TIZAVEX-721468 format. One line per 8 residues: number of its first residue (from 1); their letters; for each residue x, y, z of C-alpha. Coordinates in steps of 0.25 Angstrom, whole numbers, plus 2048, in hexadecimal, padded with zeros to 3 digits. Last residue first. Example, Ala and Ser with C-alpha at 12.3 -4.5 7.8 and 13.67 -1.06 7.14 Angstrom:
REM TIZAVEX-721468
2	SA	837/7FC/81D; 831/7EE/81F
REM end
This chain:
REM TIZAVEX-721468
723	AFITEERR	82F/55D/109; 822/556/108; 822/546/109; 818/53E/102; 816/530/107; 814/525/0FD; 822/51F/0FF; 81F/51E/10E
715	KKTLITGP	813/516/10C; 806/51D/110; 7FF/519/11D; 7F0/514/11E; 7EA/512/12C; 7E0/507/12B; 7D3/50A/133; 7C9/505/129
707	KHQADPHN	7D0/4FA/121; 7D6/4FE/114; 7D3/500/105; 7C3/4FF/106; 7C3/50D/10D; 7C9/514/100; 7BE/50D/0F7; 7C5/506/0EB
699	TLEPPCTS	7C0/4F8/0ED; 7B2/4FD/0F2; 7AF/506/0E6; 7B6/4FC/0DD; 7AC/4F1/0E1; 7B1/4E4/0E8; 7AC/4D8/0E0; 7A6/4CC/0E7
691	VPSELFAQ	7A5/4BE/0E3; 7B3/4B9/0E9; 7B1/4C1/0F6; 7BE/4C5/0FC; 7C0/4D2/0F5; 7B1/4D6/0F9; 7B4/4D4/107; 7C1/4DC/107
683	KLDYFVAS	7B9/4E8/101; 7AF/4E7/10C; 7BA/4E7/116; 7C0/4F3/110; 7B3/4FA/10F; 7AE/4F7/11D; 7B2/505/123; 7AD/50C/117
675	DEKTLFTL	79E/509/11A; 79A/518/11D; 79E/51B/10E; 792/512/109; 791/504/105; 785/4FC/101; 788/4ED/101; 783/4E2/0F8
667	AVGSKGAR	784/4D3/0FB; 780/4C9/0F1; 77E/4BA/0F2; 783/4AC/0EE; 77E/49F/0F4; 786/494/0FB; 77E/494/108; 77E/4A3/10A
659	GTRGIRHI	782/4AE/0FF; 77A/4B8/107; 779/4BB/116; 789/4BB/116; 788/4CA/110; 784/4CE/11E; 78F/4C6/125; 79A/4CB/11D
651	YDEINKAM	795/4DA/11F; 794/4D7/12E; 7A3/4D3/12E; 7A7/4DF/125; 7A3/4E9/12F; 798/4F4/130; 78F/4EE/126; 78C/4F6/11A
643	DYNLVMSV	77E/4FB/11A; 774/4F6/10E; 77C/4E9/10E; 774/4E1/104; 774/4D2/105; 76F/4CB/0F9; 769/4BE/0F4; 766/4B8/102
635	DHIDIGRG	763/4A9/0FF; 760/4A4/10D; 760/4AD/119; 76A/4A8/124; 76C/4B2/12F; 77A/4B0/135; 77F/4BE/135; 77B/4CB/12E
627	AVDTAVLI	76C/4CB/132; 76E/4D3/13F; 778/4DC/136; 76C/4E4/132; 760/4E0/129; 758/4E3/11D; 752/4D5/118; 74D/4D5/10A
619	DKAGAKLN	743/4CC/103; 739/4C9/10E; 72E/4BE/10E; 739/4B5/108; 738/4AB/114; 747/4AE/118; 744/4BD/118; 737/4BB/11F
611	SLAFERQE	73D/4B2/129; 749/4BC/12C; 73F/4C8/12E; 736/4C0/137; 742/4BB/140; 746/4CA/141; 739/4CF/145; 737/4C4/14F
603	QGKGGHLT	744/4C7/156; 741/4D6/156; 748/4DF/14D; 752/4EA/151; 75E/4E1/14E; 75B/4E1/13F; 753/4D9/135; 74A/4E0/12B
595	CANYGMKE	740/4DC/120; 73F/4DF/111; 735/4DB/106; 738/4E6/0FB; 72E/4EF/0F6; 735/4FD/0F7; 72D/500/103; 733/4F3/109
587	LSKALVDC	741/4F7/106; 73F/504/10D; 73A/4FD/119; 746/4F4/119; 750/4FF/118; 74A/507/124; 749/4FA/12D; 758/4F7/12A
579	GKKQNVFI	75C/505/12B; 757/506/139; 75E/4F9/13D; 76B/4FE/138; 777/4F8/130; 76F/4F3/124; 76F/4E5/11D; 766/4E1/111
571	IIPPEFGH	763/4D3/10F; 75D/4CD/103; 753/4C1/102; 750/4C2/0F6; 755/4C1/0E8; 75D/4CE/0E3; 755/4D5/0D8; 75D/4E1/0D4
563	SLVELLKK	752/4EA/0DB; 758/4E8/0E8; 766/4EE/0E4; 75F/4FB/0DF; 757/4FC/0EB; 763/4FB/0F4; 76A/506/0EB; 75F/510/0EE
555	RKEGESML	75F/50D/0FD; 76F/50E/0FD; 771/51B/0F6; 76F/524/102; 77A/51D/10A; 784/520/0FF; 789/515/0F5; 794/50A/0F4
547	LVKQEVRE	78E/4FD/0EF; 794/4F0/0F3; 793/4E1/0ED; 796/4D4/0F3; 793/4C6/0EC; 791/4BC/0F7; 795/4AE/0F4; 7A3/4AE/0FA
539	HPKGASGI	79D/4B4/106; 7A4/4BF/10D; 7B0/4BD/117; 7AF/4B9/126; 7B1/4AA/122; 7B8/4A8/115; 7B4/499/113; 7B1/492/120
531	YVVAPRRL	7BA/493/12B; 7B9/488/136; 7C0/48A/144; 7C1/47E/14D; 7C1/483/15B; 7CC/480/166; 7C3/483/171; 7B8/48E/16F
523	YSRALREV	7B4/498/17A; 7BE/4A3/17C; 7C6/4A1/16F; 7B9/4A1/167; 7B5/4AE/16D; 7C2/4B5/16A; 7C1/4B0/15C; 7B3/4B6/15A
515	APPMTATF	7B8/4C3/160; 7C4/4C4/156; 7BB/4C3/14A; 7B9/4B5/143; 7AE/4B7/138; 7A2/4AF/134; 7A0/4A8/142; 79D/49B/147
507	MVTQRYKH	7A1/496/155; 79F/488/15B; 7A1/485/16A; 7A1/477/16E; 7A1/474/17D; 7A7/466/180; 79D/45C/183; 79B/458/192
499	KGSEFNMM	78D/45F/193; 785/459/188; 78C/44C/185; 78E/446/177; 79B/44D/175; 7A1/447/182; 7AE/447/17B; 7AD/44C/16D
491	MKEPDEAE	7B7/457/170; 7C2/44E/174; 7C1/445/168; 7C0/451/15F; 7CD/457/164; 7CE/466/161; 7C9/46A/16F; 7D3/460/174
483	ETDPKQNT	7DE/469/16F; 7DC/473/17A; 7D2/47D/17F; 7CA/473/186; 7BB/472/182; 7B0/478/18B; 7A7/46E/192; 7A9/474/1A0
475	VPIYELIK	7A7/482/19B; 798/483/19D; 790/48C/193; 78C/499/19A; 79A/49F/196; 797/49D/188; 78A/4A6/189; 793/4B1/18F
467	QVDPEFGM	79D/4B1/184; 792/4B2/17A; 78C/4BE/181; 79A/4C5/182; 79C/4C3/173; 78E/4C7/16F; 792/4D5/16A; 78C/4D5/15C
459	DIMRDAED	799/4D3/156; 79C/4C7/15F; 78F/4C0/15B; 792/4C3/14C; 7A0/4BC/14D; 79A/4B0/154; 790/4AE/149; 78B/4A1/150
451	LVVYTCRG	791/49D/15D; 78E/48F/160; 78F/488/16E; 78E/479/170; 790/474/17F; 784/479/186; 781/471/192; 77F/47B/19D
443	LVLYRNEL	77B/486/193; 76F/48C/19B; 763/493/196; 757/49B/19C; 760/49F/1A7; 75E/4AE/1A6; 76C/4B0/1A3; 76D/4A5/199
435	VDILRGPT	760/4AA/191; 766/4B8/191; 774/4B3/18C; 76D/4AC/181; 765/4B8/17D; 771/4C0/17B; 77A/4B6/174; 770/4B1/169
427	AIVIECGM	76B/4A3/16B; 769/495/165; 767/48B/170; 769/47C/16C; 764/46F/174; 757/474/17A; 74F/473/186; 741/478/18A
419	RLRFGQDE	748/482/193; 74E/488/187; 740/48A/181; 73B/490/18D; 747/49A/18E; 745/49E/17F; 736/4A1/182; 73B/4A9/18F
411	RSIGGIVA	745/4B1/187; 73A/4B6/17D; 740/4B8/16F; 747/4C4/16A; 755/4BF/16E; 75A/4B1/16B; 75A/4A3/172; 757/499/167
403	VTRIGLPK	753/48B/16C; 757/47E/165; 752/470/167; 759/464/161; 74F/458/15E; 758/454/152; 74D/458/147; 74D/466/14E
395	GFKITEEE	75C/468/14F; 760/46B/140; 754/474/13C; 753/479/14B; 762/47D/14A; 761/484/13D; 755/48C/142; 75C/490/14F
387	IQQALERT	768/494/147; 75F/49E/13F; 759/4A3/14C; 767/4A5/152; 76B/4AD/145; 75F/4B6/146; 760/4B8/155; 76F/4BD/153
379	PALIVAYP	77D/4BA/158; 77B/4AB/159; 77E/4A1/164; 77C/492/164; 77B/48B/171; 77C/47B/172; 778/470/17C; 76C/478/182
371	GQDSDEIR	76A/47B/191; 76C/473/19E; 75E/477/1A3; 758/46F/197; 75C/462/19E; 751/459/1A3; 744/461/1A2; 746/467/195
363	EIKPLTTI	74D/45C/18E; 75A/45E/186; 75C/452/17C; 768/449/17F; 775/44B/177; 77A/445/16A; 770/44D/162; 776/45A/168
355	WVLLPILF	784/456/162; 780/454/154; 777/461/155; 783/469/159; 78C/464/14E; 781/467/144; 77D/475/14A; 78B/47B/149
347	AATKGSGT	78D/47A/13A; 77E/47B/137; 77F/489/13C; 78C/48C/134; 785/48A/127; 78E/493/11E; 784/49F/11E; 78D/4A9/124
339	EAVGIIDR	79C/4A6/121; 7A4/49D/12A; 7AD/49D/136; 7AA/491/13F; 7B1/491/14C; 7AF/483/152; 7B1/47C/160; 7B2/46D/15F
331	NQLGIPIA	7A8/462/162; 7AD/459/157; 79F/45A/150; 7A1/469/14F; 7AE/467/147; 7A7/45E/13E; 79B/468/13C; 7A5/474/13A
323	QRQIPTPD	7AC/46F/12D; 7A0/46B/124; 796/475/12A; 79F/481/128; 7A1/47C/119; 792/47A/117; 78C/46C/119; 785/465/10D
315	KYGCKDIV	776/462/10B; 771/46A/118; 762/469/115; 75D/469/123; 757/45B/121; 765/456/11D; 76C/45C/129; 761/456/132
307	EVIHAPLS	764/448/12C; 773/44A/12E; 771/44D/13D; 768/441/13E; 773/438/138; 77E/43D/141; 789/444/13A; 795/43C/135
299	YEKWNRIP	799/444/129; 797/43E/11B; 788/441/11A; 789/44F/11D; 794/453/113; 7A3/456/112; 7A4/459/121; 7B1/460/125
291	NPIKGGKT	7BD/458/12B; 7C0/45A/13A; 7C9/465/13F; 7D4/462/148; 7D9/46F/14E; 7D4/47D/14B; 7D2/483/13D; 7C9/480/132
283	TISYDERF	7C7/486/124; 7BC/482/11B; 7BA/488/10D; 7B1/47D/108; 7BA/478/0FD; 7C6/47B/106; 7C1/472/111; 7BF/467/107
275	IRWDRDTM	7CD/469/101; 7D3/467/10F; 7CA/45B/111; 7CF/455/104; 7DD/457/108; 7DB/451/115; 7D6/444/10E; 7C7/440/10B
267	EDLKKQSW	7C6/432/108; 7BE/42E/114; 7B3/438/110; 7B1/433/102; 7B7/43A/0F7; 7B1/442/0EB; 7AE/44E/0F3; 7BD/44F/0F7
259	HRDDWRQK	7C1/450/0E8; 7C8/445/0E2; 7D6/446/0DC; 7DD/43E/0E7; 7EB/43F/0EA; 7F0/434/0F4; 7EF/439/102; 7E4/42F/105
251	AEKKRMKK	7EB/423/0FF; 7F8/427/107; 7EF/427/114; 7EA/419/110; 7F8/414/10D; 7FD/419/11A; 7F1/414/122; 7F3/406/11C
243	LRTEEQEK	802/407/11F; 7FF/40A/12D; 7F6/3FE/12E; 800/3F5/128; 80A/3FA/132; 801/3F8/13E; 7FE/3EA/139; 80D/3E7/138
235	EELTRRKE	810/3EC/146; 805/3E4/14C; 80B/3D7/145; 819/3DA/14A; 824/3E1/143; 832/3DC/143; 832/3D3/136; 82B/3DE/12E
227	MLDGYFRS	835/3E9/134; 841/3E1/12D; 83A/3DE/120; 837/3ED/11F; 845/3F1/123; 84A/3E8/118; 840/3EC/10D; 842/3FB/111
219	QERKQQKL	851/3F8/110; 850/3F2/102; 847/3FC/0FC; 84F/407/102; 85C/401/0FC; 855/400/0EE; 851/40E/0EE; 85E/413/0F3
211	DIGAIFGR	866/40D/0E7; 875/410/0EA; 880/40E/0E0; 884/41D/0DF; 876/420/0DB; 86E/416/0D4; 86F/40A/0DC; 874/3FC/0E0
203	GYLQVHHK	879/3F8/0ED; 882/3FC/0F8; 884/40A/0FE; 878/40A/107; 870/417/109; 867/418/115; 859/413/114; 855/40F/122
195	EKYTNWHY	859/41A/12B; 851/419/137; 854/40A/138; 862/40D/13C; 85F/415/148; 866/40C/152; 873/40D/14B; 87A/415/155
187	INLTRRRK	87F/424/155; 871/429/154; 875/438/159; 86A/43F/161; 868/44E/15F; 866/455/16D; 85A/458/174; 85B/464/17E
179	KLGGLYRE	858/461/18C; 84A/465/191; 84A/46D/19E; 84F/47A/198; 843/483/19A; 83C/481/18D; 83A/472/18B; 83B/46E/19A
171	KIAHLEKS	832/479/19E; 828/475/193; 828/466/197; 825/46A/1A5; 81A/472/1A1; 814/467/199; 816/45D/1A4; 80E/467/1AE
163	KDKEERLK	803/469/1A4; 802/459/1A2; 801/458/1B1; 7F6/463/1B2; 7EE/45C/1A7; 7EF/44E/1AE; 7EA/455/1BB; 7DF/45B/1B4
155	QRGDDDEN	7DB/44E/1AE; 7DB/448/1BB; 7D2/452/1C1; 7C8/451/1B4; 7C7/442/1B7; 7BA/444/1BE; 7B3/44A/1B2; 7B5/43C/1AB
147	GNNEREMR	7AA/437/1B5; 7A0/442/1B1; 7A3/43D/1A2; 7A0/42F/1A6; 793/433/1AD; 78F/43A/1A1; 792/42F/198; 78A/425/1A1
139	ERRERRER	77E/42F/1A0; 77F/42F/191; 780/420/190; 774/41F/19A; 76C/429/191; 76F/421/184; 76B/414/18A; 75E/41A/18F
131	EQPDELMK	75B/420/181; 75E/413/17B; 755/40C/185; 74A/416/182; 745/41D/18F; 737/41C/194; 73B/417/1A2; 747/420/1A2
123	RGMDQFMR	73E/42C/19E; 734/429/1A9; 73F/428/1B4; 745/435/1AF; 738/43C/1AF; 734/437/1BD; 742/43C/1C2; 740/449/1BB
115	RKKREEEL	732/44B/1C1; 738/447/1CF; 743/451/1CD; 73A/45C/1C8; 730/45A/1D4; 73C/45B/1DD; 741/467/1D6; 733/46D/1D7
107	LRRREETQ	732/46A/1E6; 73F/471/1E8; 73C/47D/1E0; 72E/47E/1E8; 736/47D/1F5; 740/487/1F0; 735/491/1EC; 72D/48F/1F9
99	QERRKIAY	73A/492/201; 73D/49E/1F8; 72F/4A3/1FA; 730/4A2/209; 73E/4A9/209; 738/4B4/200; 72C/4B6/209; 734/4B6/216
91	RSRKSRDK	73D/4C0/20F; 731/4C8/20B; 72B/4C8/219; 738/4CD/21F; 73A/4D8/214; 72B/4DC/217; 72E/4DD/226; 73B/4E5/225
83	DRRHGDRD	734/4EE/21B; 728/4F0/225; 732/4F3/230; 73A/4FC/228; 72D/504/223; 728/505/232; 736/50A/236; 736/514/22B
75	KRGRERDK	727/519/22E; 72B/51B/23C; 738/523/238; 72F/52B/22F; 725/52E/23A; 730/532/244; 737/53B/23A; 729/542/236
67	DRDREKDR	727/544/245; 735/54A/247; 732/553/23B; 725/558/241; 72C/55A/24E; 737/562/248; 72D/56A/240; 725/56E/24D
59	DKDKMRRD	732/572/254; 735/57B/248; 728/581/248; 728/583/257; 736/58A/256; 731/593/24B; 725/597/254; 72E/599/260
51	REASKSRN	738/5A2/257; 72C/5AA/252; 727/5AC/260; 735/5AF/265; 737/5BA/25A; 72A/5C1/25D; 72E/5C2/26C; 73C/5C6/269
43	RERSRHRK	737/5D2/260; 72D/5D6/26B; 738/5D6/275; 741/5DE/26C; 736/5E9/26A; 733/5EA/278; 742/5EC/27C; 744/5F6/271
35	RAPSPKRD	738/5FE/276; 73E/5FE/284; 74B/603/27F; 744/60F/277; 743/60F/269; 74B/619/261; 743/621/256; 73C/62B/261
27	RERSSKRE	74A/62E/266; 74F/631/258; 743/63A/256; 746/641/263; 754/643/25F; 751/649/252; 746/652/258; 750/657/262
19	RDKTGSSE	75B/659/258; 752/661/24F; 74E/66A/25B; 75C/66D/25E; 75F/671/250; 753/67A/250; 758/680/25D; 765/682/258
11	ADKKDTSD	760/689/24B; 757/692/253; 763/696/25C; 76B/699/250; 760/6A1/249; 75F/6A9/256; 76E/6AC/257; 76E/6B1/248
3	AAM	763/6BA/24B; 769/6C0/257; 776/6C2/24F
REM end
């Protein structure tokens, strides 16, 4: 027991000691309040120093930013002040320069007026008496024309009265204002003389005792004697004149077996003129059409024009020239639809030259700022240059100057030539608009406009350009859209004046698509339409051939065709520029003299290629559709379509490069499956040609049986019905 109690005491004492040690340890671990306050003071002191340092840095940054803002504001104010001073100085300098320019312009204008006055005085002193009389007559005519313009107000009032009368008549006729006419009965004998030969039941005869012939003779004699007594001397002369005209007319209408070529011009009857037009395949439409030209000497052209025509080698006029020239000389609008190579250039040049020779020559100093008398538009540069050559050939002996305004040549050089003065401008639409917009040219007195190859221009997308060019021409001299536009006397008024002449628009085309008809309706007034032959169809002198093959067989077949010995020059058409160059290089490797012509070539390269082909330095021309229209190369023996054209119109123009000027030619075409869209139209072209035979491969081809896009339907009796 004693032992247990001692053990318990020892345990309690040890537990007490442990608790004391633990509490003392905890007491040592906990800081005293004074120590806590000291630590917090130290901590606050360190935090306040850090805060002060941070605040100082922030204030320093704000001050630095404020200094930068002040510096930036000062620089901005200085910059604004400098800009303001600079703009003020520039305005003052510009104003002073404008004043100097205006003063210089005024001095130049005064100097120009003085120079012009001295020139006029010197010209009048040295002027020929005939020239002076001609000038005074021209000035008098201009004054009279200006006086006639004052009567426009009265003419308008008269037209308004006529319109009101016409409206009143329409109302009376269709709105019940006009009374219905009734048949009148002649119950008196006042109209006895109207029925002179009624049957008389007395006398001798063959039928029931009546001789009608004898009665007519007696009554005619009676009435003739009666009227003879009543007629005056003037009436007798008028009757004799009428009888002479009637006898002359009957003599003309009497059957004559002679051909029109064996008759004189005054012996030609209406029937002879119809036969003449049929012989030359001339068809006309649109109002009063004058008779065509039989030969140059019979027609009343000026002597100097006939002399130039003889020098140029035009022995006989072509069909389009026979009919278009008389219409053009009447100042009427013309639509000429003829095949390529038919002489359309001379058909519009000769009436133009006849008119220009009656006008004063354009001088550089006096009136070159009014522009030319005529503008001729062509779709391509080559065609424009070809027309320029023909115009120079006709116009140079007459002193008429021509300027070609086309791309590929310096615009400044063309502008210089235009400022020197010219009567005729030949241009492509794009470059002409460029020249007009940059004021190198004005069309203030242009009254003769020619659109050559109008269908090609529209196909190439030039329709908006053509319309824009025509809007530059004054509309004050446009023809009225009435029957007066078909009257030669009305159209020839003021024909020999430059500004007051009615504007004449001439359009030549090979086909008449709807776009060409729309353009003609907009800008032509009551035109005379001339069709020559089968316009828009293949030439009657071109033999067409086709070969069906694959694309890889074309090169081999081409060499076979060329080895058959066709006479140069030969034209080969392809569809792409790259293919054109590749084919020409391969032909040169084979030993052929070939040259290329396409839209990627420069103007000098294109002219060089054409001149080499015409001169005989090259035998083969590989070209795209750029050479398909209007280009005239003499004696082309064959046209080969290496690639078939995309449409039949381009095909017809391509093969039109051969068979020109009355000669024959050959057109060979390579066809592949990719060309099936034109098989039907190509077959029709073969069937319409009198010298071509359609091969069975094309005739029986499924794609040649109907037009592309046609929906085929079976007949009801051919349908199969399954039960």
